[in-house]
C-alpha positions in Angstrom: 22.0 11.5 3.1 18.7 11.5 5.3 15.3 11.6 3.3 13.5 11.4 6.7 14.6 11.9 10.3 12.7 11.4 13.2 13.6 12.2 16.8 11.8 11.1 20.2 8.5 11.5 18.3 5.0 10.6 20.3 1.9 10.7 18.6 -1.8 10.0 19.5 -5.1 11.1 19.3 -6.6 13.2 22.2 -5.0 12.3 25.5 -4.2 8.7 24.5 -0.6 8.1 23.0 -0.1 5.6 20.5 3.6 6.1 19.4 6.2 6.7 21.9 9.7 8.0 21.8 9.7 6.7 18.0 13.5 7.6 16.7 14.7 6.6 13.3 16.8 7.9 10.3 15.6 7.0 6.7 18.2 7.1 4.0 17.0 8.6 0.4 16.4 5.9 -1.9 15.4 3.2 0.8 12.6 1.0 0.7 11.2 0.7 4.2 8.3 -1.3 5.7 6.7 -0.9 8.8 5.0 -4.1 10.4 3.3 -5.0 13.5 0.1 -6.2 15.0 -3.0 -4.2 14.5 -3.2 -1.3 16.9 0.6 -0.8 17.1 0.7 2.7 15.3 1.9 2.0 11.8 -0.3 4.0 10.0 -0.2 6.7 12.8 3.5 6.9 11.8 2.6 7.6 8.1 0.1 10.1 8.9 2.6 12.1 10.8 5.1 12.0 7.8 2.5 13.7 5.9 1.5 16.4 8.3 -1.9 14.8 8.7 -1.2 14.3 12.4 0.8 16.7 14.8 3.1 15.2 17.0 2.6 15.3 21.0 6.4 15.5 21.2 9.6 14.9 18.8 10.5 16.3 15.4 10.1 15.0 12.0 12.6 16.3 9.2 11.7 16.0 5.6 15.4 16.5 4.3 16.5 19.3 6.2 13.3 20.9 7.0 11.3 20.7 10.1 8.1 19.6 9.1 5.9 21.6 11.4 7.5 24.6 9.9 6.6 23.8 6.6 3.1 24.6 4.7 0.7 22.0 3.7 1.7 22.8 0.1 5.3 22.7 0.7 4.9 19.3 2.7 2.9 17.9 -0.6 5.5 18.7 -2.8 8.0 16.7 -1.0 5.7 13.9 0.5 2.8 12.0 -1.1 0.6 9.4 0.7 -1.5 6.8 -0.8 -4.1 6.1 1.8 -6.3 3.0 2.4 -9.6 5.0 1.5 -9.9 7.5 -1.2 -13.1 9.4 -2.4 -13.3 10.7 -5.9 -15.8 12.3 -8.2 -17.3 9.2 -10.0 -17.5 11.0 -13.6 -13.7 11.9 -13.7 -11.5 10.5 -16.2 -8.3 8.6 -15.1 -6.2 11.4 -16.5 -7.9 14.2 -15.3 -8.0 12.6 -11.4 -3.9 12.3 -11.9 -3.7 16.0 -12.7 -4.7 16.4 -8.7 -1.6 15.4 -8.0 -0.1 18.7 -9.7 -2.0 21.0 -7.5 0.7 21.3 -5.0 2.9 22.8 -7.8 0.0 25.4 -8.8 -1.0 28.9 -7.7 -4.8 29.1 -7.4 -4.9 30.9 -10.8 -2.7 28.8 -12.8 -3.9 26.0 -15.0 -2.3 23.1 -16.7 0.6 23.9 -18.4 3.3 21.9 -20.7 5.4 21.0 -17.6 2.1 19.4 -15.9 1.4 17.5 -19.3 4.9 16.1 -19.3 4.8 14.9 -15.6 1.5 13.4 -16.3 2.5 11.5 -19.6 5.6 10.4 -17.6 3.4 8.9 -14.6 0.9 7.3 -16.8 3.9 5.4 -19.0 5.5 4.4 -15.8 2.1 3.1 -14.1 0.9 1.4 -17.1 -2.3 3.3 -17.5 -2.0 4.1 -21.2 -5.2 2.0 -22.1 -7.2 3.6 -19.3 -6.4 7.1 -19.2 -9.3 8.4 -20.7 -11.6 5.7 -18.6 -14.0 6.9 -16.0 -12.2 6.1 -12.5 -15.8 4.0 -11.6 -15.3 1.9 -14.2 -12.1 0.2 -13.1 -11.3 -2.8 -11.0 -9.9 -2.4 -7.7 -6.4 -3.2 -8.7 -6.7 -0.5 -11.6 -8.0 2.1 -9.1 -5.0 1.6 -6.9 -2.6 2.2 -9.8 -4.6 5.4 -10.5 -4.1 6.4 -6.9 -0.5 5.6 -7.0 -0.2 7.8 -10.2 -1.9 10.9 -8.6 0.4 10.3 -5.7 3.6 10.2 -8.1 2.2 13.3 -10.2 3.3 15.2 -7.0 6.7 14.5 -7.8 7.6 13.6 -4.3 11.1 12.7 -2.8 9.1 10.3 -0.1 6.4 8.3 -1.0 4.1 6.9 1.8 2.0 3.8 1.3 -0.6 2.8 3.8 -1.4 -0.8 3.4 -1.5 -0.5 -0.3 -2.4 -4.3 -1.3 -5.4 -4.3 1.0 -8.4 -5.7 -0.9 -6.5 -6.4 -4.0 -6.0 -10.1 -5.2 -2.8 -11.8 -5.2 -1.8 -10.9 -8.8 -2.5 -7.2 -8.3 -0.8 -7.0 -4.9 2.5 -8.3 -6.6 1.8 -6.1 -9.7 1.8 -2.9 -7.3 4.6 -3.8 -5.2 6.9 -4.8 -8.6 5.8 -1.3 -9.9 6.9 0.6 -6.5 10.1 -1.3 -6.6 10.7 -0.4 -10.4 9.8 3.2 -9.9 12.2 3.4 -6.5 15.1 1.8 -8.5 14.5 4.2 -11.6 14.0 7.6 -9.6 15.8 6.7 -6.5 12.7 7.8 -4.8 12.2 6.8 -0.8 9.5 4.8 -0.1 7.8 3.9 3.3 4.9 1.6 3.4 3.0 0.0 6.1 2.5 -3.9 5.2 0.6 -6.9 7.1 2.1 -9.5 4.9 5.7 -10.4 6.4 6.6 -12.3 3.3 5.8 -8.9 1.0 7.9 -6.9 3.4 10.7 -9.3 3.3 10.8 -9.5 -0.6 10.1 -5.7 -1.4 11.9 -3.8 1.4 15.6 -2.7 1.9 14.7 -2.1 5.7 11.8 -3.4 8.0 10.9 -1.5 11.2 8.9 -3.6 13.5 6.2 -1.9 16.0 4.4 -3.2 18.7 2.3 -1.2 21.2 3.6 2.0 19.7 7.4 1.1 20.0 10.1 -0.3 18.1 10.8 -3.8 18.7 13.3 -4.2 15.9 14.8 -2.3 12.9 17.2 -3.7 10.1 17.6 -5.5 6.9 14.7 -8.4 6.5 17.2 -11.1 6.7 18.8 -9.8 9.7 15.9 -9.4 11.7 12.9 -11.4 10.6 13.6 -14.5 12.6 11.7 -17.0 14.6 11.9 -15.6 18.1 11.0 -12.1 16.8 7.7 -13.2 15.2 7.1 -15.0 18.6 7.5 -12.2 20.5 5.7 -9.7 18.3 2.7 -11.8 16.9 2.6 -14.5 19.5 2.8 -17.2 16.9 5.2 -19.8 16.2 6.9 -20.0 12.6 9.3 -21.6 10.1 11.6 -19.5 8.2 13.2 -20.4 4.7 15.2 -18.2 2.6 14.7 -17.7 -1.2 17.0 -19.4 -3.3 17.4 -16.8 -5.8 17.8 -13.4 -3.7 18.0 -14.9 0.1 15.1 -13.1 1.3 13.4 -14.9 4.3 10.0 -16.6 3.5 7.9 -16.9 6.9 5.3 -19.7 7.3 3.2 -19.3 10.4 2.0 -21.9 12.4 -1.7 -22.3 12.7 -2.3 -22.2 16.5 -0.9 -19.4 19.2 1.5 -20.3 21.5 0.9 -22.8 24.2 -0.9 -21.3 27.1 -2.5 -18.6 25.0 -6.2 -18.4 23.9 -7.2 -18.9 20.3 
């Protein structure tokens, strides 16, 4: 069953087209990473899946629903997005901020109810925020804040979770903590995850499928072990590399060379 279906999608800003003829199906429960050089349109694709950017051409389906015919509230009940930059009231507590994720399920006159409390409690437990839930958000570290924003997204009870460079600004420990958490939640609830990553090794380790973009078009699409080869890295990033395979699960480990290919400026 498709969680997301995109057909002949073109996206851009003003008259400039960034994504051209983008067509993919994403199965329910898959973890999909979108990778590619800066400016290749990775985040633009995510914005369209959250209905934050209207297509110039083409169709996006969330489940069986054409996203352009869904209200913003309907989209928010099916899709949540963790952006690179988030704003928040500095004096709000973690628990109160997580409640914001429940708003797509509420009418304007409804207050917090038992169902909201159950969802918030589940989210806090599954994002390991029990000891932080009553703290002010501005008192947390960057890694802790990122977990809180993930909790806000999960409180929407999405069928599809979108993550835009979720490990940016985090140290390696917090990067791995976040990605392990996403993988655990995916396995527990069969939630579809689509994320933009710059780290090829993280994409290889944590994804069922990798979509590679360059200049707004799909260059390759498939399981990490099948497509992340030296030739592809050379074609997309213009660098040479060595590739090994993990002894435990067989995912590729990519070691890029320092210099670009011969004949190219550094």
